[in-house]
LOTINU-965992 format. One record per residue (C-alpha): x, y, z; residue in three letters. Coordinates in Angstrom, 2 decimals, always signed. Layout:
BEGIN
    east   north      up   r
       X       Y       Z ala
...
//
This chain:
BEGIN
    east   north      up   r
 +103.13 +107.02  +66.54 met
  +99.37 +107.47  +66.22 gln
  +97.57 +110.73  +66.97 asp
  +96.73 +111.05  +70.65 tyr
  +93.26 +112.13  +71.71 gln
  +94.20 +113.33  +75.19 gly
  +96.23 +116.38  +76.19 ser
  +99.84 +116.83  +75.15 asp
 +100.85 +116.86  +78.82 leu
  +99.06 +113.60  +79.49 glu
 +100.89 +111.96  +76.60 leu
 +104.17 +113.40  +77.83 lys
 +103.55 +111.85  +81.25 cys
 +102.81 +108.46  +79.72 val
 +105.90 +108.65  +77.50 asn
 +108.03 +109.65  +80.48 thr
 +106.95 +106.45  +82.21 ile
 +107.91 +104.52  +79.08 arg
 +111.35 +106.05  +78.78 cys
 +112.32 +105.98  +82.44 val
 +111.21 +102.35  +82.58 ser
 +113.33 +101.55  +79.51 ala
 +116.31 +103.42  +80.96 asp
 +116.56 +101.01  +83.88 gln
 +117.30  +97.82  +81.91 pro
 +119.50  +99.90  +79.62 glu
 +121.60 +100.93  +82.63 ser
 +121.91  +97.32  +83.75 ala
 +122.09  +95.85  +80.26 gln
 +119.57  +93.41  +81.69 ser
 +115.85  +93.43  +82.22 gly
 +112.46  +93.71  +80.56 his
 +111.56  +97.06  +78.97 pro
 +108.73  +95.85  +76.72 gly
 +105.92  +95.30  +79.19 ala
 +106.52  +98.56  +81.10 pro
 +106.43 +100.51  +77.83 met
 +103.17  +98.88  +76.77 gly
 +101.61  +99.26  +80.22 leu
 +102.64 +102.88  +80.82 ala
  +99.12 +104.23  +80.05 pro
  +97.58 +101.79  +82.53 val
 +100.05 +102.75  +85.26 ala
  +99.47 +106.44  +84.57 tyr
  +95.71 +106.16  +85.07 val
  +95.99 +103.98  +88.15 leu
  +98.55 +106.07  +89.99 trp
  +97.34 +109.56  +89.06 thr
  +93.57 +109.07  +89.09 glu
  +92.46 +105.88  +90.80 ile
  +94.56 +104.58  +93.66 met
  +94.80 +105.84  +97.25 lys
  +98.35 +105.73  +98.63 phe
 +100.96 +107.81 +100.41 thr
 +104.73 +107.58 +100.41 gly
 +104.70 +109.31 +103.81 lys
 +103.06 +106.25 +105.39 asp
 +103.68 +103.32 +103.05 pro
 +102.07 +100.89 +105.51 his
  +98.81 +102.83 +105.83 trp
  +96.33 +100.04 +106.48 met
  +93.61 +101.42 +104.16 asn
  +95.80 +102.14 +101.16 arg
  +94.82 +100.55  +97.89 asp
  +96.95  +97.49  +97.23 arg
  +98.83  +97.27  +93.95 phe
 +100.24  +93.97  +92.70 val
 +102.43  +93.71  +89.62 leu
 +101.92  +90.03  +88.96 ser
 +104.11  +90.01  +85.85 asn
 +107.07  +90.89  +88.04 gly
 +109.53  +90.95  +85.16 his
 +107.98  +94.37  +84.41 ala
 +109.21  +95.69  +87.78 cys
 +110.90  +98.70  +86.14 ala
 +107.37 +100.06  +85.71 leu
 +106.69  +99.86  +89.43 gln
 +110.02 +101.47  +90.28 tyr
 +109.27 +104.32  +87.91 thr
 +105.88 +104.90  +89.53 met
 +107.30 +104.77  +93.05 leu
 +109.92 +107.34  +92.08 his
 +107.40 +109.66  +90.44 leu
 +104.85 +109.33  +93.25 cys
 +106.84 +110.37  +96.28 gly
 +108.27 +107.14  +97.63 tyr
 +111.85 +106.95  +98.83 lys
 +113.26 +105.71  +95.55 leu
 +115.74 +108.08  +93.94 thr
 +117.12 +108.36  +90.40 lys
 +120.29 +106.83  +91.73 asn
 +118.24 +103.84  +92.89 asp
 +116.79 +103.52  +89.40 leu
 +120.32 +103.60  +87.99 gln
 +121.21 +100.69  +90.29 gln
 +118.60  +98.47  +88.63 phe
 +119.35  +94.78  +89.20 arg
 +122.52  +95.48  +91.19 gln
 +123.53  +93.74  +94.42 ile
 +122.34  +95.64  +97.47 gly
 +120.16  +98.02  +95.45 gly
 +116.53  +98.88  +96.08 leu
 +115.53  +97.97  +92.53 thr
 +116.18  +94.25  +92.14 pro
 +114.80  +92.06  +89.37 gly
 +111.58  +90.19  +90.12 his
 +111.29  +91.71  +93.61 pro
 +108.94  +89.41  +95.53 glu
 +109.07  +91.49  +98.71 arg
 +107.30  +94.30  +96.89 phe
 +104.35  +91.98  +96.21 gln
 +105.72  +92.15  +92.68 thr
 +105.91  +88.49  +91.86 glu
 +108.70  +87.00  +89.81 gly
 +107.22  +83.50  +89.47 pro
 +104.30  +84.10  +87.16 leu
 +100.85  +83.51  +88.59 gly
 +101.87  +84.13  +92.19 gln
 +100.97  +87.82  +92.22 gly
  +97.40  +87.50  +90.98 ile
  +96.95  +84.66  +93.47 ser
  +98.40  +86.73  +96.32 asn
  +95.94  +89.44  +95.32 ala
  +93.04  +87.11  +96.09 val
  +94.40  +86.92  +99.64 gly
  +94.77  +90.70  +99.80 leu
  +91.16  +91.20  +98.69 ala
  +89.93  +88.49 +101.04 leu
  +91.72  +90.17 +103.95 ala
  +90.11  +93.53 +103.19 glu
  +86.69  +91.92 +102.96 ser
  +87.12  +90.07 +106.25 his
  +88.47  +93.05 +108.18 leu
  +85.75  +95.32 +106.82 ala
  +83.08  +92.85 +107.92 ala
  +84.71  +92.51 +111.33 thr
  +85.47  +96.13 +112.23 tyr
  +83.59  +98.56 +110.01 asn
  +80.44 +100.26 +111.25 thr
  +77.71 +102.06 +109.28 pro
  +79.42 +105.38 +110.06 glu
  +83.06 +104.36 +109.83 tyr
  +84.65 +102.45 +106.98 lys
  +88.03 +101.71 +108.49 val
  +88.79  +99.11 +105.84 phe
  +87.64 +100.20 +102.40 asp
  +90.38  +99.66  +99.85 asn
  +90.66  +98.00  +96.46 tyr
  +93.28  +95.57  +95.24 thr
  +94.55  +96.35  +91.74 phe
  +96.55  +93.80  +89.78 val
  +98.44  +94.05  +86.54 ile
  +99.11  +90.62  +85.06 cys
 +100.24  +89.19  +81.74 gly
  +99.65  +86.18  +79.56 asp
 +102.20  +84.14  +81.50 gly
 +100.38  +84.70  +84.79 cys
  +97.16  +83.40  +83.28 leu
  +98.85  +80.34  +81.79 gln
 +100.18  +79.21  +85.17 glu
  +97.75  +76.83  +86.85 gly
  +97.93  +78.62  +90.19 ile
  +96.10  +81.63  +88.76 ser
  +93.25  +79.40  +87.61 ser
  +92.95  +77.93  +91.10 glu
  +92.96  +81.33  +92.78 ala
  +90.67  +83.03  +90.23 ser
  +88.13  +80.23  +90.53 ser
  +87.99  +80.69  +94.31 leu
  +87.84  +84.50  +93.99 ala
  +84.80  +84.18  +91.74 gly
  +83.12  +81.79  +94.16 his
  +83.74  +84.17  +97.07 leu
  +82.59  +87.25  +95.15 gly
  +85.64  +89.38  +95.96 leu
  +84.26  +92.54  +94.40 gly
  +87.15  +94.80  +95.37 lys
  +89.64  +92.78  +93.35 leu
  +90.35  +94.35  +89.93 ile
  +92.74  +92.65  +87.49 val
  +94.09  +94.55  +84.50 leu
  +95.26  +91.95  +81.99 tyr
  +98.11  +93.01  +79.72 asp
  +96.91  +91.24  +76.57 asp
  +99.89  +91.93  +74.30 asn
 +100.00  +88.59  +72.43 asn
 +103.75  +88.15  +73.01 ile
 +105.65  +85.55  +75.01 ser
 +109.34  +84.72  +75.15 ile
 +108.99  +82.09  +72.43 asp
 +107.09  +84.45  +70.13 gly
 +103.43  +85.16  +69.42 asp
 +101.11  +83.67  +72.04 thr
  +99.35  +81.92  +69.15 ala
 +102.11  +79.32  +69.48 leu
 +100.65  +77.99  +72.71 ser
  +97.88  +80.18  +74.19 phe
  +94.76  +80.63  +72.08 thr
  +91.99  +80.22  +74.62 glu
  +89.30  +82.85  +75.17 asp
  +90.53  +84.37  +78.43 val
  +87.53  +86.71  +78.96 pro
  +85.16  +83.76  +78.48 ala
  +87.13  +81.72  +81.02 arg
  +86.89  +84.46  +83.59 tyr
  +83.18  +84.93  +82.96 lys
  +82.82  +81.21  +83.70 ala
  +84.63  +81.77  +87.00 tyr
  +81.96  +84.30  +87.92 gly
  +84.00  +87.42  +87.25 trp
  +82.82  +90.72  +85.79 his
  +84.75  +91.01  +82.52 val
  +85.35  +93.99  +80.23 gln
  +87.65  +94.54  +77.27 gln
  +89.58  +97.67  +76.29 val
  +91.06  +97.61  +72.80 thr
  +93.06 +100.87  +72.75 asp
  +95.27 +102.62  +75.29 val
  +97.73 +104.02  +72.75 glu
  +95.57 +106.86  +71.41 thr
  +93.16 +107.55  +74.30 gln
  +92.53 +106.57  +77.91 leu
  +88.82 +107.24  +78.34 asp
  +87.79 +103.65  +77.64 asp
  +90.19 +102.47  +80.33 leu
  +88.90 +105.04  +82.81 arg
  +85.32 +103.95  +82.17 thr
  +86.18 +100.28  +82.54 ala
  +87.95 +100.81  +85.87 ile
  +85.02 +102.84  +87.18 gln
  +82.60 +100.12  +86.12 asn
  +84.76  +97.55  +87.89 ala
  +84.85  +99.60  +91.10 lys
  +81.07  +99.92  +91.09 glu
  +80.54  +96.16  +90.85 asn
  +81.27  +95.05  +94.39 ile
  +79.64  +91.63  +93.99 asp
  +82.16  +90.15  +91.56 gln
  +85.90  +90.36  +91.04 pro
  +86.68  +92.19  +87.81 ser
  +88.97  +91.53  +84.89 met
  +89.72  +94.21  +82.30 ile
  +91.44  +92.67  +79.28 ala
  +93.53  +95.45  +77.74 ile
  +95.06  +95.19  +74.29 lys
  +98.55  +96.68  +74.52 thr
 +101.62  +96.73  +72.29 lys
 +104.73  +95.43  +73.97 ile
 +107.59  +97.92  +73.66 gly
 +105.29 +100.67  +72.41 tyr
 +107.45 +103.60  +71.27 gly
 +110.46 +101.51  +70.25 ala
 +110.53 +102.17  +66.48 pro
 +111.94  +98.82  +65.34 asn
 +111.15  +96.44  +68.20 lys
 +107.55  +97.29  +69.15 val
 +105.34  +94.21  +69.13 gly
 +108.23  +91.73  +68.95 thr
 +109.59  +89.12  +71.39 pro
 +112.95  +90.88  +71.24 gly
 +111.69  +93.72  +73.40 val
 +110.48  +91.41  +76.14 his
 +113.62  +90.37  +78.01 gly
 +116.53  +92.49  +76.84 ala
 +117.51  +96.15  +76.95 ala
 +116.50  +98.13  +73.86 leu
 +120.07  +99.06  +73.01 gly
 +121.44 +102.61  +72.91 ala
 +120.44 +103.30  +69.31 glu
 +116.87 +102.02  +69.63 glu
 +116.35 +103.80  +72.95 leu
 +117.67 +107.10  +71.56 ala
 +115.38 +106.81  +68.54 ala
 +112.44 +106.12  +70.85 cys
 +113.15 +109.20  +72.98 lys
 +113.70 +111.41  +69.96 glu
 +110.35 +110.38  +68.47 ala
 +108.70 +111.29  +71.79 met
 +110.37 +114.68  +71.92 gly
 +112.82 +113.89  +74.71 phe
 +116.62 +114.40  +74.71 pro
 +117.77 +111.22  +72.96 pro
 +120.87 +110.62  +75.05 asn
 +119.69 +111.77  +78.49 glu
 +118.86 +109.01  +80.94 met
 +116.04 +109.23  +83.50 phe
 +114.80 +112.50  +82.07 phe
 +111.72 +113.91  +83.84 ile
 +110.48 +117.37  +82.94 glu
 +109.31 +119.64  +85.72 glu
 +105.78 +119.90  +84.36 glu
 +105.55 +116.10  +84.25 val
 +106.70 +115.76  +87.85 gln
 +104.16 +118.42  +88.80 his
 +101.35 +116.20  +87.46 val
 +102.44 +113.36  +89.70 phe
 +102.93 +115.69  +92.65 asp
  +99.32 +116.85  +92.26 lys
  +98.16 +113.23  +92.17 ala
 +100.14 +112.49  +95.33 val
  +98.62 +115.52  +97.06 ala
  +95.12 +114.33  +96.13 lys
  +95.85 +110.86  +97.45 ser
  +97.35 +112.24 +100.65 glu
  +94.19 +114.26 +101.17 ala
  +92.33 +110.93 +101.22 his
  +94.86 +109.71 +103.76 tyr
  +94.35 +112.73 +106.03 glu
  +90.59 +112.37 +105.73 glu
  +90.86 +108.71 +106.72 trp
  +93.13 +109.54 +109.66 met
  +90.57 +112.04 +110.93 ser
  +87.81 +109.46 +110.56 met
  +89.88 +106.81 +112.33 tyr
  +90.52 +109.13 +115.28 ala
  +86.74 +109.46 +115.76 lys
  +86.34 +105.70 +115.37 tyr
  +88.97 +105.17 +118.03 lys
  +87.12 +107.49 +120.41 asp
  +83.81 +105.68 +119.91 glu
  +85.13 +102.13 +119.61 tyr
  +88.36 +102.04 +121.65 pro
  +88.34  +98.26 +122.12 asp
  +88.01  +97.62 +118.39 lys
  +90.68 +100.17 +117.57 ala
  +93.05  +98.70 +120.15 asp
  +92.56  +95.26 +118.66 glu
  +93.15  +96.52 +115.12 ile
  +96.37  +98.24 +116.18 glu
  +97.57  +95.18 +118.09 arg
  +96.93  +93.02 +115.06 arg
  +98.74  +95.33 +112.64 phe
 +101.64  +95.61 +115.10 ala
 +101.83  +91.78 +114.93 lys
 +101.64  +91.53 +118.71 thr
 +100.17  +88.30 +120.03 leu
  +97.23  +88.55 +122.42 pro
  +97.80  +87.78 +126.08 ala
  +97.29  +84.21 +127.22 gly
  +98.35  +82.44 +124.03 ile
 +100.88  +80.11 +125.67 glu
  +98.41  +79.03 +128.34 gly
  +95.78  +78.26 +125.71 ala
  +97.93  +75.71 +123.90 leu
  +97.69  +71.97 +124.56 val
  +99.55  +70.54 +127.57 his
  +99.99  +66.84 +128.30 phe
  +98.74  +65.68 +131.68 lys
 +100.45  +62.48 +132.81 ile
  +97.95  +59.79 +133.76 gly
  +95.00  +61.81 +132.47 val
  +95.37  +62.40 +128.75 asp
  +95.01  +59.57 +126.27 lys
  +97.30  +58.94 +123.34 asp
  +96.29  +60.91 +120.27 lys
  +97.43  +61.46 +116.72 ala
  +99.46  +64.64 +116.52 thr
  +96.93  +66.03 +113.99 arg
  +94.42  +65.88 +116.85 gln
  +96.88  +67.64 +119.14 leu
  +97.22  +70.33 +116.47 ser
  +93.45  +70.72 +116.50 gln
  +93.57  +71.04 +120.29 asp
  +96.00  +73.93 +119.86 cys
  +93.73  +75.62 +117.34 leu
  +90.77  +75.14 +119.66 asn
  +92.74  +76.83 +122.44 gly
  +94.01  +79.87 +120.58 ile
  +91.19  +80.61 +118.12 ala
  +88.83  +82.21 +120.67 pro
  +91.50  +84.68 +121.85 ile
  +93.29  +85.26 +118.54 met
  +90.87  +86.91 +116.07 pro
  +93.65  +87.37 +113.51 glu
  +93.96  +83.58 +113.14 leu
  +92.35  +82.73 +109.80 ile
  +92.78  +79.81 +107.47 gly
  +91.63  +76.41 +106.42 gly
  +92.34  +73.31 +104.40 ser
  +92.56  +72.21 +100.78 ala
  +89.39  +70.10 +100.99 asp
  +90.87  +67.89 +103.71 leu
  +89.29  +69.43 +106.80 thr
  +88.19  +66.14 +108.46 pro
  +91.66  +64.67 +107.85 ser
  +93.75  +67.74 +108.68 asn
  +91.64  +68.48 +111.79 lys
  +91.75  +72.23 +111.17 thr
  +88.11  +73.14 +111.90 asp
  +88.41  +74.46 +115.42 tyr
  +85.41  +74.64 +117.76 asp
  +82.93  +77.33 +116.79 gly
  +84.61  +78.07 +113.48 ser
  +82.51  +79.92 +110.92 leu
  +83.19  +79.59 +107.22 asp
  +84.35  +82.61 +105.28 tyr
  +81.88  +82.76 +102.39 gln
  +80.42  +85.51 +100.21 lys
  +77.56  +86.02 +102.67 asp
  +79.68  +85.52 +105.81 thr
  +82.91  +87.46 +105.21 pro
  +83.41  +87.79 +108.96 his
  +84.02  +84.03 +109.08 gly
  +87.56  +82.85 +109.70 arg
  +87.56  +79.34 +108.25 tyr
  +88.39  +79.17 +104.55 ile
  +87.32  +76.29 +102.34 arg
  +90.16  +76.47  +99.82 phe
  +88.96  +73.49  +97.82 gly
  +91.46  +71.20  +96.08 val
  +93.75  +74.13  +95.32 arg
  +96.96  +73.65  +97.31 glu
  +99.14  +76.04  +95.32 his
  +96.59  +78.85  +95.38 ala
  +95.96  +78.17  +99.08 met
  +99.60  +78.92  +99.81 gly
  +99.64  +82.07  +97.69 ala
  +96.33  +83.34  +99.11 ile
  +97.72  +82.84 +102.61 ser
 +100.76  +84.89 +101.60 asn
  +98.48  +87.67 +100.39 gly
  +96.52  +87.71 +103.64 met
  +99.72  +87.95 +105.67 phe
 +101.02  +90.73 +103.40 ala
  +97.84  +92.73 +103.91 tyr
  +98.54  +93.01 +107.63 gly
  +96.52  +92.19 +110.73 gly
  +96.17  +88.53 +109.75 met
  +97.92  +85.32 +110.87 arg
  +97.00  +82.76 +108.22 pro
  +97.28  +79.01 +108.54 phe
  +96.62  +76.43 +105.86 cys
  +96.63  +72.66 +105.64 ala
  +96.95  +69.63 +103.40 thr
  +98.66  +66.23 +103.39 phe
 +102.44  +66.47 +103.64 leu
 +102.90  +64.70 +100.32 thr
 +100.82  +67.38  +98.57 phe
 +103.24  +70.11  +99.55 thr
 +104.73  +69.28  +96.15 gln
 +101.76  +71.11  +94.65 tyr
 +102.45  +74.29  +96.64 met
 +106.23  +74.50  +96.97 met
 +106.36  +77.70  +94.91 gly
 +104.08  +79.48  +97.37 ser
 +105.89  +78.06 +100.41 ile
 +109.22  +79.22  +99.00 arg
 +107.88  +82.74  +98.49 leu
 +106.56  +82.80 +102.07 ala
 +110.05  +81.95 +103.30 ala
 +111.67  +84.41 +100.90 phe
 +109.23  +87.21 +101.73 ser
 +109.46  +86.60 +105.51 lys
 +105.78  +85.77 +105.96 phe
 +104.98  +84.00 +109.24 gly
 +102.52  +81.51 +107.77 ile
 +101.65  +78.40 +109.79 ile
 +101.33  +75.23 +107.71 tyr
  +99.63  +72.14 +109.11 val
 +100.78  +69.15 +107.04 phe
  +99.20  +65.91 +108.21 thr
  +99.60  +62.27 +107.19 his
 +103.31  +62.85 +107.54 asp
 +104.79  +59.41 +106.80 ser
 +104.25  +55.90 +105.50 ile
 +102.31  +55.42 +108.73 gly
  +99.21  +56.81 +107.04 leu
  +98.79  +53.31 +105.71 gly
  +96.29  +52.07 +103.19 glu
  +96.20  +55.10 +100.87 asp
  +99.54  +53.89  +99.65 gly
 +102.78  +55.37  +98.33 pro
 +101.17  +58.12  +96.25 thr
  +99.97  +59.63  +99.53 his
 +102.94  +58.63 +101.69 gln
 +105.59  +61.36 +101.88 pro
 +109.25  +60.38 +101.66 val
 +111.30  +63.28 +100.28 glu
 +109.03  +66.13 +101.37 gln
 +110.49  +66.67 +104.84 leu
 +114.00  +67.14 +103.49 glu
 +112.65  +69.31 +100.68 gly
 +111.16  +71.66 +103.25 leu
 +114.18  +71.52 +105.56 arg
 +116.55  +72.40 +102.71 ser
 +114.69  +75.67 +102.14 met
 +116.19  +78.75 +103.86 pro
 +114.10  +80.53 +106.50 asn
 +111.48  +77.95 +107.37 ile
 +111.03  +75.99 +110.59 asn
 +109.92  +72.40 +110.06 val
 +108.45  +70.83 +113.21 tyr
 +107.55  +67.16 +113.44 arg
 +106.16  +66.84 +116.97 pro
 +106.16  +63.54 +118.84 ala
 +103.61  +64.40 +121.54 asp
 +101.44  +67.15 +123.05 ala
 +104.33  +69.07 +124.61 asn
 +106.21  +69.17 +121.32 glu
 +103.04  +70.28 +119.53 met
 +102.68  +73.10 +122.05 asn
 +106.26  +74.15 +121.28 ala
 +105.63  +73.97 +117.54 ala
 +102.70  +76.37 +117.80 tyr
 +104.59  +78.67 +120.16 gln
 +107.46  +78.90 +117.68 val
 +105.08  +79.29 +114.74 gly
 +103.10  +82.09 +116.36 leu
 +106.21  +83.92 +117.58 ala
 +107.99  +83.66 +114.21 ser
 +106.68  +86.72 +112.42 leu
 +109.29  +86.55 +109.65 glu
 +109.66  +82.80 +109.30 thr
 +106.98  +80.35 +108.17 pro
 +106.52  +77.22 +110.24 thr
 +105.52  +73.81 +108.89 ala
 +103.96  +71.54 +111.52 ile
 +103.99  +67.95 +110.28 cys
 +101.46  +65.69 +111.96 cys
 +100.69  +61.99 +112.18 thr
  +97.49  +60.30 +111.12 arg
  +97.77  +57.63 +113.83 ser
  +98.09  +57.94 +117.59 ser
 +101.43  +58.50 +119.27 val
 +102.44  +57.64 +122.81 glu
 +103.06  +60.43 +125.28 ala
 +106.73  +60.97 +126.10 leu
 +107.26  +61.08 +129.84 tyr
 +110.62  +62.77 +129.40 gly
 +109.32  +65.58 +127.21 ser
 +108.44  +69.14 +128.14 ser
 +107.40  +72.26 +126.29 val
 +110.55  +74.04 +127.46 glu
 +112.80  +71.31 +126.10 lys
 +110.95  +71.10 +122.79 ala
 +111.31  +74.85 +122.33 leu
 +115.05  +74.20 +121.86 arg
 +114.48  +72.06 +118.78 gly
 +116.04  +68.87 +120.18 ala
 +116.55  +67.48 +123.65 tyr
 +117.35  +64.33 +125.60 val
 +114.08  +62.54 +126.21 val
 +115.64  +59.42 +127.77 val
 +119.13  +59.32 +129.30 asp
 +121.28  +56.81 +131.13 val
 +123.27  +57.14 +134.33 glu
 +126.36  +55.37 +133.06 glu
 +128.49  +56.46 +130.13 ala
 +126.35  +56.58 +127.03 cys
 +127.39  +54.08 +124.32 ala
 +124.73  +54.87 +121.72 leu
 +122.31  +57.67 +120.83 ile
 +119.03  +57.09 +119.03 leu
 +117.87  +60.29 +117.35 leu
 +114.30  +60.49 +116.08 ala
 +111.34  +62.69 +115.21 thr
 +107.58  +62.39 +115.44 gly
 +106.06  +58.93 +115.57 ser
 +109.48  +57.28 +115.47 glu
 +110.49  +58.57 +118.92 val
 +108.34  +56.08 +120.84 ala
 +109.77  +52.94 +119.16 pro
 +113.25  +54.37 +119.76 cys
 +112.49  +54.63 +123.48 ile
 +111.42  +50.98 +123.54 lys
 +114.53  +49.99 +121.59 ala
 +116.69  +51.95 +124.05 ala
 +115.21  +50.07 +126.98 glu
 +116.18  +46.79 +125.34 gln
 +119.65  +48.01 +124.38 leu
 +120.42  +49.42 +127.81 thr
 +119.21  +46.20 +129.39 gly
 +121.55  +44.24 +127.14 ser
 +124.59  +46.29 +128.15 gly
 +124.57  +49.14 +125.61 ile
 +123.61  +52.27 +127.58 pro
 +121.45  +54.20 +125.12 thr
 +120.28  +57.80 +125.11 arg
 +117.22  +58.88 +123.10 val
 +117.07  +62.35 +121.59 val
 +113.89  +63.78 +120.15 ser
 +114.50  +66.39 +117.46 met
 +111.16  +67.99 +116.58 pro
 +112.84  +70.86 +114.68 cys
 +116.30  +70.80 +113.16 gln
 +116.31  +74.52 +112.37 glu
 +115.55  +75.59 +115.93 val
 +118.13  +73.16 +117.32 phe
 +120.82  +74.47 +114.98 leu
 +120.17  +77.98 +116.30 ala
 +121.04  +76.96 +119.87 gln
 +124.42  +77.56 +121.51 ser
 +127.29  +75.23 +120.68 glu
 +127.41  +74.22 +124.33 glu
 +123.80  +73.11 +124.35 tyr
 +124.05  +71.30 +121.00 lys
 +127.06  +69.31 +122.16 lys
 +125.35  +68.45 +125.44 ser
 +122.56  +66.79 +123.47 val
 +124.59  +65.36 +120.59 leu
 +128.29  +65.17 +121.57 pro
 +129.22  +63.99 +118.11 gly
 +131.68  +61.28 +119.18 asp
 +129.09  +58.80 +120.43 ile
 +127.64  +56.44 +117.80 pro
 +124.39  +58.09 +116.74 thr
 +121.59  +56.46 +114.76 leu
 +118.95  +58.69 +113.17 ala
 +115.49  +57.18 +112.80 val
 +112.85  +58.81 +110.62 glu
 +110.33  +57.33 +108.21 ala
 +111.48  +59.61 +105.43 ala
 +114.46  +60.31 +103.19 ser
 +117.88  +59.99 +104.89 pro
 +119.16  +63.17 +103.23 asn
 +120.24  +65.76 +105.77 gly
 +120.67  +63.41 +108.72 trp
 +124.41  +63.08 +108.03 his
 +124.86  +66.34 +109.97 arg
 +123.65  +64.69 +113.16 phe
 +124.22  +60.95 +112.88 ser
 +126.69  +58.27 +111.83 his
 +124.02  +56.03 +110.31 ala
 +120.28  +55.99 +109.87 asn
 +117.12  +53.95 +109.68 val
 +115.25  +55.89 +107.02 cys
 +113.62  +55.31 +103.63 leu
 +115.44  +55.08 +100.33 asn
 +112.36  +53.99  +98.42 thr
 +108.64  +54.78  +98.25 tyr
 +106.14  +53.31 +100.68 gly
 +103.50  +50.60 +100.35 ala
  +99.77  +50.20 +100.72 ser
  +98.62  +48.43 +103.87 gly
  +97.66  +49.07 +107.49 pro
  +99.93  +51.72 +108.98 gly
 +101.46  +49.53 +111.68 asp
 +102.15  +46.79 +109.15 lys
 +103.82  +49.27 +106.77 val
 +106.05  +50.54 +109.60 phe
 +106.98  +46.95 +110.44 glu
 +107.62  +46.13 +106.78 tyr
 +110.11  +48.99 +106.44 phe
 +111.84  +48.29 +109.74 gly
 +110.54  +51.04 +112.01 phe
 +110.09  +48.71 +114.98 thr
 +111.88  +48.60 +118.32 pro
 +113.44  +45.26 +117.36 ala
 +114.93  +46.47 +114.07 asn
 +115.98  +49.84 +115.48 ile
 +117.68  +48.04 +118.36 gly
 +119.42  +45.64 +116.00 ala
 +120.71  +48.48 +113.81 lys
 +121.88  +50.36 +116.90 gly
 +123.81  +47.33 +118.10 gln
 +125.37  +46.92 +114.65 gln
 +126.47  +50.56 +114.70 leu
 +128.18  +50.17 +118.08 val
 +129.86  +46.95 +116.93 thr
 +131.05  +48.59 +113.72 tyr
 +133.00  +51.28 +115.55 tyr
 +134.32  +48.80 +118.12 glu
 +135.77  +46.90 +115.17 thr
 +136.80  +49.69 +112.82 his
 +138.32  +52.20 +115.16 gly
 +137.38  +55.52 +116.76 pro
 +133.97  +57.13 +116.26 val
 +134.26  +60.15 +113.94 pro
 +133.31  +63.29 +115.81 asn
 +130.48  +64.89 +113.85 leu
 +131.25  +68.23 +115.49 asn
 +134.93  +68.17 +114.53 asn
 +134.81  +70.33 +111.41 his
 +134.89  +74.04 +110.63 pro
 +131.61  +75.90 +110.21 ile
 +131.91  +78.69 +107.65 phe
 +129.55  +81.63 +107.56 asp
 +128.51  +81.47 +103.93 leu
 +126.07  +84.39 +104.08 thr
 +127.34  +87.66 +102.54 pro
 +127.48  +90.49 +105.06 ala
 +124.72  +92.41 +103.31 gly
 +122.33  +89.49 +103.69 his
 +122.75  +89.04 +107.45 arg
 +119.86  +90.10 +109.63 his
//
């Protein structure tokens, strides 16, 4: 090792971080020791000298936010949490990557992102949230919100396109309290980054409008890093990137600087040699000397002094501005303001005209935005189409950070990740919007919202082939089932105003489950048999018959109305037909067995009708009128007719279904099968 220009104790602290971080993958015989060993000096400076935090109150609203975007290096974060007073014991470190442990691999719920590029993009949302809340609630005397967002990221994060999207927007918005520390170690899984990544990253970030610095040495001294971070903190007009040259696996005598140290434990011999060279017991795991722990304890005490000072300041703020403080606390408690349900759209029979459900969504936003200051969001450059600009909305821009409408630009994936970051900050209820077909661009972010239990509201318009002339590239087919197949997300496809009201009620109340609200481009007819209360159950009988039901038509969204017309014809021809609207499969499946069987008995011929993929409907129906191909360009009504979504064709298929079972024997009961609980006990909530 090279001569170190700092104190011996400082070097011992840095090396302790290296070794404890390497011990974790060694214990599991799985993991990534290289990046934590190279980044140990950066973590040391951040956690002992720069960041404000407290393990006593981990959710302190003004703490500095730390995002480890290269989440494979999570052993580094676990080491720092252990050293800095959080409830993470040595035993927890020993349980690295074990089922039920507190130290999993790629732990997204820690804002430590496994999928590369997500973390740095989340961080844009974290910084945006701080900026917005500061502009909304701070006063000249009281800085209630005054934190930085620090990110460690690697080459992989910057190769993913999502980080380019998010970084471009961050530069445009001038998020000056966002500081990214780029682990420039020139190593990827395949080998040297020269194989595939030779661009000038600092130049790219300068072009985005970022403040960029470079640090070439953190192995022999830390003063250059300290200076760079201070410079970044002082520039509050631009986000900052500090490109730091590190050596992956620094300290490992034979593997330093090689791909082999990236994604595998060092091995007992290499790890022992590393520890011996650093002056530590070669065969002792998770070794932390008392004087080293004392350094971190002092850092924690200093940070907790900031916390106590802030708490004292906030008490005075609360005395002088009780209404503002009450609102802040309500928002961070995730409690909805009074009057939300009454502010949502309600259909008035004989008064309201038919509308596209995207317009009904806008009516909901118009109703709740004035009384819900935590509602913040926007569209991926589709505002006029998505109908997400509610009345009186003000853009969030560099000069208007108190604005609540975000122009995300054509950046769907970053939009999703930024929304996740805002939700993670606290006090925010983000929504975001695009065409349903373009959810393909943002599925990674949607999945992480579901996984992380973030109650994001998605408004996905142009939800079927009914959008018409833009053609099959814009007409979703498989997207609905793609979303529905994802655990922990509610997918609503409302058919009228009452169902839209229910969709927003569920979305706003679901603090740990994201909600996708899929909306039509064209007008839909009001359903006289609908109600908000019924739609809140996920599916309900919208049209029933007095005599014994011979057929059930089951539909969503714009396909419900033609099913009602088909049912009238069928019933008139001697086939008593019930119509069930199912705006949300997930909510319906959560109802009691008694209720589900009252709506869909299972032994009555049931025809599902949806202008989308048939996958998934087998759970509820015996046959379907769906799409098994892509759409076509043409007027929306003509496209629906071309693919058979008309009352005449639906009626004909319904009659064929009834005839089939009259000829071929009894109707299979869709409910006559066992339902196994496939969730391990430790995963049940």
